[in-house]
N, C-alpha and C positions, 0 to 999 in steps of 0.2 A: 553327359546330356544336359551339361551347363550351357553349352554354345548353342543351344536351340535361338536364343535370342542375341542381339549385338551387345547390348547392356544388360545383363541380367539383374543386377542390382536396382535399377530404376524399375518402378512402376509401369505398368502399361498404358498409364493415363499421362505420364510424363511430356511427352510431346504435346499434348492439349494444353498442360499448363505451361509450357514455354510458349508455345504460340499466344496465349492469353497474355501471359506476362508482356511480351514483346508488344502486343497490338495495344496495351495500357501505356506503355512506355512511348511508342510511337504518337498516340494521342494525345499524351501531357506536354509533347513538345508543341509549342506553338511559334509564331512568328516571333522574331526578337524585336524589342523596341529600336529604333534609330536613334534615339537620344533626342535631347533638345535640339529645338529647331535653330536659336536665336543665340548668341552672346548673352544675351540679357536672359533668357530663359536659364541657361547654364548657369550664371552668376547666381540666380535665385534659388537653382537646387543645390549650389556649392553653402550657400548661407541656411538652406535648410536643414542640410546634412550637420552642420558643424554647431549650429545653434544648441540642441541637446546635447552635446557631449561639453560645451564650455559654460555652460548655464550656472553651474555651481563654482567655477574657478572664481578664486579671491581676486583676480585680475578684474573679471567682469562685475563684480560686486560694487555698488556705489559705496562712496564714505557715508559713515552714522550720520545721525542729524547734528550732532555737535559740530562736525566739520572738521572735525580732528581726524586726518587719515590714519595716524598711528594707533587710533582707537579701533579701527576695523579689525573683526576676528576672523582670522584666516581659515578657510573652511576648506577641506579635502576636496581634490577636484582636479582635474584637468587643466593645464595651464597652457598646452598647445595641441595641435592634432595634425597628424601628417595627412597632406590631402594631395591626391593624384588625379589630374585632369588631362584626359586625351582629347586633343583637338580635332577639327574636322578632317585633318590633313592626315590624321595617324600619331603625330607626334605626343610625346608624355610630356606634362609638367609636373614635377614632384615639389613640393614645398612646405614647410611646418609653418601653422597660422595660428596666431593665437586669437583670433576674435573673428567674428563675420565679416568684418571691412577685409580683412587680410584673406579670407577665402574669397571673397569677391574679387579681391585685387589679384589673387594668383589667377584665377580663371580667364580675368579680362585681358592680362598681360599675355598670357599664350594665345588668345583670339587675336590680340593686336601685333604679335611678333610673325604672323601670318602675313 
């Protein structure tokens, strides 16, 4: 008599739970963002993404008030970040950048190469 139902181990409410879960999953899927509209916006986004990662690097810190660069205390932090940029035509540009200016140059060079 175990074959009365198709899946006897599941509760009778399981199809309702699956329907509710599927409805929530579909409702959570919204339209994707198209990305930055211009190369300037893409460059600004790249700079903003790199800024917090490289903020503590010893290369980004200025020299101490004494003016002696050897007196600078090196801090632990990233010295470079791998940045990937997808151009509007779908090509990927991958580079290792060590500053916000490097991130902007990577984005602009990939946009100008088109």
